N, C-alpha and C positions, 0 to 999 in steps of 0.2 A: 882534683875537680870530680873524677868519677866517685871518690870517696864521699863528697857532699851529696851527689845525686843519690847515692845509695842510702844515705842517712835520711834524707828527705822522703824517699819512697816508703821507708820503713815506718817513719812517723805517720804519714798518711794512711798507710795500712792499719796502723794502731788506732787512729781516731775515727775511721769511717764506721765502725759498728756502733760506737757511742752517738755518733751523729744521726745514724739510722734509727736508732732507738728513740732519740729525741723527737724525731719526725713522727714516729708512730703514736706517741703519747702527747702531742701537741694538740691544741684545740681544733686543728684542721685535720685530724686523724679519725680513726674508727670508733672514738668514744661515743656514748649515748648521753645526751642532755636529759635533765630531770623533767618529768611530765608535771604539768600544772594547769590549773584553772585560771584563765586571764580574766573572766568576767562572768556573770550569771549565764548559764548555758553555753559557755564557749570553753572548750578544753583542748590542750595539746598533748600529744603523745609522740616520742621520738624514737628512732630506729638506729641500729647499728649500720655502719658502712655497708652498703650493698646488700642489705637485709630487709625482709619484710615481716620478721618474726617479732611478736609482742613480748617483752619480758615482764616480770611480776609487777614492777612499778606501773608500767603502761596499763596492765590488766585493771589494777585498781583504779585508775582514772577512768577507763572505759565504763567500769561498773559504776562509778559516780554518774557519769553521763546517762546511763540507762535508769539510774534511780531518779534523775531530774526529769527524764521522759515520762516515767510513771507518775510524777507528781503533777506534770502539766495537764493530766488527765488522758494520756495516751491519744491525743487528737491532732499531733503535729508530726511532720517527717524530720527525722534526724538526717543531716548532711556530713558526710566524712569526706574530706578533701585531702588527698595525698600529695606530698612535695618531696623533692630530692635536693641534694647540694648540686653543685656545678662540675663535680668529678664524673667523667664519662661523657658519653654522647648524648645529645638531647632526645634522641629516639628512644634510646635504652632507658634513660632516666624517665620518659613519660610512661613507659610500660611499668616500671619500678614503682613509681607514685601510684599507678592504679592498683598495683598489688598490695601496697601498703594500706590503702583505703578499704580494699576488700578484707584484709586481715581484721581491721577494725570491725567492719560490718559483720563479719563472721562471729566475733566476739559479743557484739550487741545482740545477734540472734541468739546466742548460747545463753544469754542473760535474759530472754524472754521478750525482746523487742521484735515485733513482726517485720520479716523482710520487706513487706510492701511499704513500710514506713521509713526505710533505710534509702538514702540517695548517695551513691559513691561517685567521686570525680577525681581524676587524676590530672595534675598540673604540672608535673615534671619539675624542670628548673624554673618554672615561672613564679613570680611572687615570692622571692626569696625573704625569709624572716630577717636574715643578717646579709645585706648586700656584699658579695664577693666577686672577686675576678673569676674567670673561667678555669675549670680544673682544680678548685679548692674544695677539700673536704672540711665542710662545716657541720658539726653534729646538729646545731640548732636549725639548720635547714632540711635536715632529714626527719620529716614530721608528718602527722595527720592532724588536721583541725576537725574537731567535732563539735558541730553546732546544733543545740538543742533549742528550738524556738521557745521564748518565754510568753506567757500570756500577758497581754496588754494590761498595763497597770489600770485598776478601777479608777475612773476620772473621779477627781476630787470636787464633790459638790461645792459650788459656791455657797459662802455663808449667806443665809437667808435672813432678811432683816426681820426683826419681830413683828408679829402681827400686829396690825393697827388696832387700837381699842375699838370696840364696838360703839357706834355712834349712839348718843343717847336718843331714845325715841321722841320724836317731836308730836306734840298734842296741840290740837287747836284750843288756844286759850280763851276765845271768846266767841260767844253766839249771840245773834239778834235774831228774834224770831217773833213772828206775828201770825195768829190763826184764830179760828172761831172757837168759841166756847159756850157750854151750855151748862146751866145748874138747875138743881131743884132744892128749894128751901123748904125743909120739914118743920121749922120752927118759928114761924111768924106769928104775930097777934094782930087782930083788927082794932080799929079805933076803940071799940068797947072792951078789949082785953081778950077777947075769945081767941083761942089758938086757930090758926089757919095755915095754909101753905101757899106757894106761888112758884113761878118758874122765873129764870133769868137767862137771857142770851145776849151775846155780843162777841167781842174781841179781846184778846189778851196780847200784850205786848212783853216780850221777855228779854231781859239782858242777862246772860249767864257768863260769870267769870270762872274758868276752870284753870287754876294754876298748876295742876299736877295730874297724876294718874288717876287718883281717887275722886277727884272732883272738886267742887269750890262752892261759890255762893251765887244765888240768882235773885234779881229784883224783877217783880212782876206787877204789871198795872192792867187791870181790867176796866173796859167800859161797857155797860150792861143796860139792858132794858127789862125792867120787871113787868111780868103780866100774868094772867091768872089769878090776880090777888085782889085785896081789897085797895091798896094804894099803889096802883102801877105808875111806872115812870122810870126815869134815869137813875141808874145805880153805879156805884163805884165799889172796886175791890183793890187794895194795895197790900201786897206781902212781900216779905223777903224770905229765902230758904237757904238751908244749909244742905249740900247735894252730896251723896255718895254715888260717884258715877264713873266705875272703871271703864277705860277705853279698849273696847275688843275689836278695833279696827273700824269697820263701817258701821258697826252697831255699838251703841252706848246706853246700856240700861241705867235707870237712874232711881234711886230712892231718896226723897226729899223731905224735909220736916218744914213746913210753911208756917209762918207767924205774921199777924199784921192786923187789918181791920176792914170792916165793909160799912158802907155809908150810902144814904140817898133813899129814893123811893123804894117801896116794897120791901125795906128791911129796917130793923132798928139799929141805929149806929152802934158799934161795939167791936171788941177785940175777937179775932178767931185764931185758931191754931190747928194744925192737923197735919196728917201724912199726904204724900203725893207719890205716885208710881208712874214713871214715864219711860218710854223706849224711843231712842232717837236712832235714826238711819240715815247715814250719809251715803247715797249711792254712787255720787261722782262729785268731784271737785270738793268744795266747801258747802255745797248744798245740803240742807238738814230737813228731814222729815220727823215730826215727834207726834207720838199719840200719848195722852196722859189722862190719868184719872186721880181726883183728890177728894178729900173730905175736911171740911172746916168744922170744928167744934166751936160753938158761939158761947162765949163766957157768960153772957146775960141770961142763957138757958142752962137749968141745972141738969136737964137730961141729955145723956149721951146721943140719943137718937134725934134730937131736935137741932141738928146741923144743917150744912148745905153740902150736897153731893155735886161735884163738878166732873166734866168729860170735855176734853177739848183736842184740838188739832193744831200743831205748830208748823209754820212753813218758815225756815229760818236759813241763816248764813252763818257758817262757821269759819273763823280766821284765826 
């Protein structure tokens, strides 16, 4: 019996160092996890058991965090939050976590980050990365989390609908106008064939059709009284015209070519043709005021100066 006990004790003594060595190299021992970046602006560096010293890999990760700080315009604060595993007392681990955070802060300062832009926080055993029981050495819990605030992404502009096509300008298509008119006839003859002159006064009714920007067609009818001549009395003039009338808003200048005839007392019946210049003004609504001057060449007279000179005023409605 004593021999069996001695053999068992010997075997236990031989296996104890191997078991101890396995515990030191297990995941819960003093190894260091590999540092990494978890997301844009978030970095993790890890520490050996009961240590606040940065190794070479950890320093490279801190350098990447400092570079990210510079890319953000150096206008944000970096937060370094230290953590420990659950091995040791909570009070001791709280101080150790603060020392680890300060070690990262000192490295950031060495790399050019202003100390005023660094905030250090010690969390001790709180907020474990890998949940463990108390007293467990877990390398992934011995860490400092470095957070570099990232600029807010630029708002994505909502797609804008294509601009609506410009509406076609609307022009008043028609005008009825009525107004006084006066004419002087340079080329009349008396009953004996002698050349004479006379005057004509009355009113003109005008209907204008303006189908587009440049103008259109007008129909005009005058009712006149001839006086200061040999054969005074009622006279008429009926013409049509082609109008060039660009619309400039409330103003419409017009150049027209009239063609038609005159008839009645004080004139010899015959064909006439000639130019007309008119200025129409629409001060409000569709109301229209027009001033015009025209000259009729009388085909029965050979001389160009033996025509009729007209002047008139139109009061009309455009619609």
